[in-house]
N, C-alpha and C positions, 0 to 999 in steps of 0.2 A: 743645452745640447745642440750641436750644429747638425741638424737634420735638414732635408730639402726644404721643408716648410720654413724653418728658421732662416735659411739662406734668402728666401724671398722677402721675409719680414725685415731682415737686416739690410737688404738692398733698398727697401723703401725707407728705412731709417737713415741710410746714407744719403738718399735724395733729400730727406728732410734737413740734413746738415747744410746742404747747398742752398735750400730755400730760406732757412733762417739766417745764415751768415750773409748770403748774397742779397736777400731782401732787406735786411737791416742796414747793410753797408750802402746799398743803392739809395734807400730812403734818406739816410743821413747825408750822402753826397748831394742828392738833389736839393735837400733843405739848405745845405751849405752854399750851393750855387744860386739859391734864390728861386728855383723853379717851384719849390713847395714852400709856401709862405707861412702857413699856420704852425704854431709851436707843437700842435698835436702830432705832426709828422715827426718832429724831433723826439717827442716822448715815445712814439711808436718805434722809431728806429733804435733808440736806446733800449727799449723793452725787448725787441727781437734779439739784439746782441747779448743782452744780459741772459735771456732765456737760452741762448746758444751755449753758454758756459756754466749756467747755474740752474738749468731746468731740472737736473736730477734731484735737487734738494726738496722741492715740494712733493715730487713723486715718492721719495723715500719717507718724508715726514708724515704722510697720510697713512702709513703702515705702522702697526703696533710694534713695539720692541719686544723681542722674545727673552726668556730667561737664560737661554743658552744659544747665543748667536754663533754661527759657524765662522771659523778662522782657518787659514791655510796651515793646519797642523801637520807637522812632519816628524817622522821618527828618526832617532839617532842610530837605530839599528838598520843599516842600509847595505845592500849588495848591488854591485854593478855587473850587468851581463853584456858582454861584447858579442854582437851577432855577425854572421858572415857577410851581411849586406852593409856593414859599417856603422849600423845604428848601435847605440848603447842604451840599455834599459835600466832605469832606476827602480829597484825593488825594495820595499820597506816592510818591516816586521813589527807587529804589535802583539802584546799578550805573552803568556808563558810558552816557552819553546816546545814543551812536551804536550801542550794542549791540542785538542782536535783542530784541524786546519781549515780555514776558509780562505780562498783566493778570490779577491774582488777585482773585476775588470770594469773600468769606467767607460762611459760613452764618448762620443766624438765631440771634441771642442774643449771640454774642461780637462782636468788631470785627476790624479788619485786623491787630491784633497777634497774632491766632491763627496768622498766617503766619510766626511767629518763625523757625522753622528754614528754611523755603523761602526767605525773604529772605536769610538768611546763606549758604545753600548754593548759591543760583542767581545771586546778584548779581555774582559774579565773571565770569560768561559772558553774562548777559542784563541788559537794562534791565528791572527788576522794578517794576511799577506796582501799587500796592494802594489800595483805597479803602474807607471806612467807609460801609455802607449808611445812608441817612438814618434818623435815630431811634436809631442806635447809634454808639458811639465818639464821635468828634469831629464827626460830621456832624449837622446840625440836622434835626429831624423835619419832615415836610411839614405845612403849616398846614391843608391840606384833609383831613388824616387818611387819605390814600390810601397804603395799604401793599400794594398789589396787586403781583403779579409783573410786570405790564405796566409799572407805574410804574418799578420797579427796572430793567427791561430798557431803558427809555428813558434812565434815568440811566447805565447801562452804555454806551449809544451815545454819550452826551456825554463819558464818560471816554475812550472809544476815539478820539474826535475830537481829544483832546489830543496824541496821538502822530502827528498829521498823517496822511500817507498811508503811513506805514511799516507793513509787515505785522506782525501781532501774533498771538500764541497766547492764547486766552481760557481761563482756568482757573477752575472754580467748584466749591466744596465744599458739599455738602448743599443747602440752599436756593440757594446760589450756582450750583450746577449747574442747578437749576430755572430760575433767571434766564437762564442761557445758552440753554436750550431756548426760552424765551419770546422772547429776543432773536433767535434763529434764525428764528422765525416772523414777527416784526414787521419785521425788517431783513434780508431775504434778499439784497439787493444788497450791503449792507455785509459780509455774511458771505462773499459770493463775491469781492468786490473787495479787501478788506483783511485778513480773518481767514484766517490760514494753517492754523489747526487749533483744535479744541476739546478740552479735558480736563475730563471730568465725574467728580467725586470723591465717592464715597459719596452718591450722589444718586438721584433717581427721576424718572419721566416723568409721574406722575399724582398724585392726592391721596395724600399720604404715609401716610394711614391704611391704604391698600390694600397698601402694601409694607413695613409694619413688623411687629414681633412682635405676636401676638394681633390680627391685622388684622380678622378676622371679628367679633370682639367689639367692637373699637373702631369699626368701621363701623356696627354696630348701635346704638352709644351716641352717635354723632356728633350727631344731631339732638336726641334727648331729654335728653342729659346734657352732652356736651363743649361744644357751642356755648353753652348757658346758663351753664356754668361760666366759659367764656372771657369772656362779657359781664360776669359778676360780677367777674372779675379786672380788667377795665377800670374798673368802678365803684369797686372797693376797692383800686386800685393802690397807694396809699401804705402801706396796712396790709400788703398782701402783700409789698411791698418790704422792710418791717421784718422780717416773719417769715422772708423768704428769707435775710436776713443772720443771723438767729438760727439758722436751719437750717444755715447754714455753720458757725457757732460750735459747734453740738452735733455736727457731723460728718455729718449726714444728707445734705447737698448733696454732700459728697465721695463718699458711697456711691452716690447716684443717678447722679452723673457717671461713676463707675467702672463701674457696671452698664451704662449706656447708651452709653458712649464707648470703653471700653478692654477689654483682654483679660487683664490681669494682669502684663504686662511693662512697664507705664508706670512712670516714676520718680515720686518724691515731688513734685518741682517741676512735672512735667507734669500730674499730677492736681490739684494745688493751683491752678495757673495756669488750667487749663480750668474749674475750679469758680468761681473768682473772676470771670473775664471774663463768665461766663454769668449772674451775679446783679447786675451793675452796672446794666443798663438797667431802666427802669420796667416793671413787669409789665403795665401797660396797653398799652404799645407792643408787647411780646412777644405778648400775646394777639391784638392786631389782625393781626399778621403770621401767626400760626397760622390765624386765620379766613380769611385770604387764601389760604393753602395749601390749604384745603379745596376751593377753587374751581379749583385748578390741574389741568390735563390737557393735555399736549402729545403724546399718543399719535400723533396724526395728523402731527405735525411730524417725527418721527423719520426716516421714509423720505425726507423732502425735504431733509435735511441733506447738502450736497454736499462739505463739506470733510473732511479726515481727522480722525478723532475717537478719542481715547483714553478708555476708561472704566476708572476705577480704583476698586477696592472692597476694604475690609477683609474678610477671609474670614469673620470672626465678627460682622460688623455686624448689630446687632439693630434699630437705628433706621430704616435703609433696607436691607432685607435683600438679600443678593447676587443673588437671582433678578431683581431690578429692573435691576441693572447688566448682567446677562447678557442680559436682554431688549433693553436699549438697544444693546448691542454687536451683536446680531443684526439689529435693525431699521434701524439707521443704516448706510447702504451701505458707507462706508469706515471702519468702526470696528474697533477691536481692544480686547481686555479684558486688564487687568492686575490680578491678585489679590495683595494684600499679606497675608502670613501670618507670625506671628500679627498680627492687626489688627482693630480694631473701627471704629466710626464716626469716631474720632479717629486713624485710622491715619497720617494725614499728620503727626501728632506722635509717636505711639508708634513708628512705623516711618519716622521722618523721613528717614534717609539713603537707604533703599530708595525712598521716595517721590520724593525729589529726583532720584535716578538715572533712574527711568522718565520723569519729566517732562523731564529734560535730553535724554535720548535721543530721545524722540518729538518734542520741540520743534525740536531741531537738524535732524532729518530733514525736518520739515514746512517750516521756514524756508528750507532749501536748495533745495527744489523750488518755492518760491513765486516 
């Protein structure tokens, strides 16, 4: 998930690319010129260069292999939505057409393939609808460069319209949950008439800098440092895209993903998959989305949500800390809290069966009463 904390971690990993490649190349050059005589410098230089391109291997190999490792599973049942801003949305359908409906909205950075386990585990009982946020996955980015939460909430309203008048459960992970809260403010009638319930997963109700690790420091750095760096990321997007892939090769992206998303029980495939889907989008697109999150605040919306709401959080989430989820579960009138343990920001993957079970139980109860 590309949240503000992840931005800083990835920036550090990009600097690591420069250190490894530059340091290894410099040492080999100095050895070649004769300024460094010992062959130990030769071995060190070669070692740094090898680590620059193969460092991901030992990082992955120390993790166990799971029985069902995630893959970029896609459905053949697809519908494209053309939006007024020029973006096109890829919407995919799983499960029986007449089954109760779940609409899953992923977080910022990856695409709808992040719902790998949820699609497999829930499609036997529900019609599961997933969509790629414009600018990510197979959805085309908006021509007017609008990456606001309001834009995505309007897109969600268009996706909801595809299921006609059938009641639906809206599920949102990370920024996806923020989109659901914005949707609740912009479309209260749709919420009351068609939405049977909301499921907010590892999300927040305000600027995510306020509810992440080192929040006070990051809030102090938002204006003088973070926002200028994000604008630089937009300007130098192609260069950062290249260094992001180099960061994956040297293993640093795997480490940042592990730190920000998991708690140590993740499998090799879960870590690798989560790392790869997060570095595919252009950094400029990701930066615009983070800037939009800085303007997000739906504190006043929480007590106005009238539908049943399930708030799910990984017990050890550091990207959106559990106190934010507890606050939402208290302020939303008909809300309940479910804590996944052990679990971090990617608990929907690390604790996938437990996640599917709580979603299934809550959704079944809501749809029966609708």
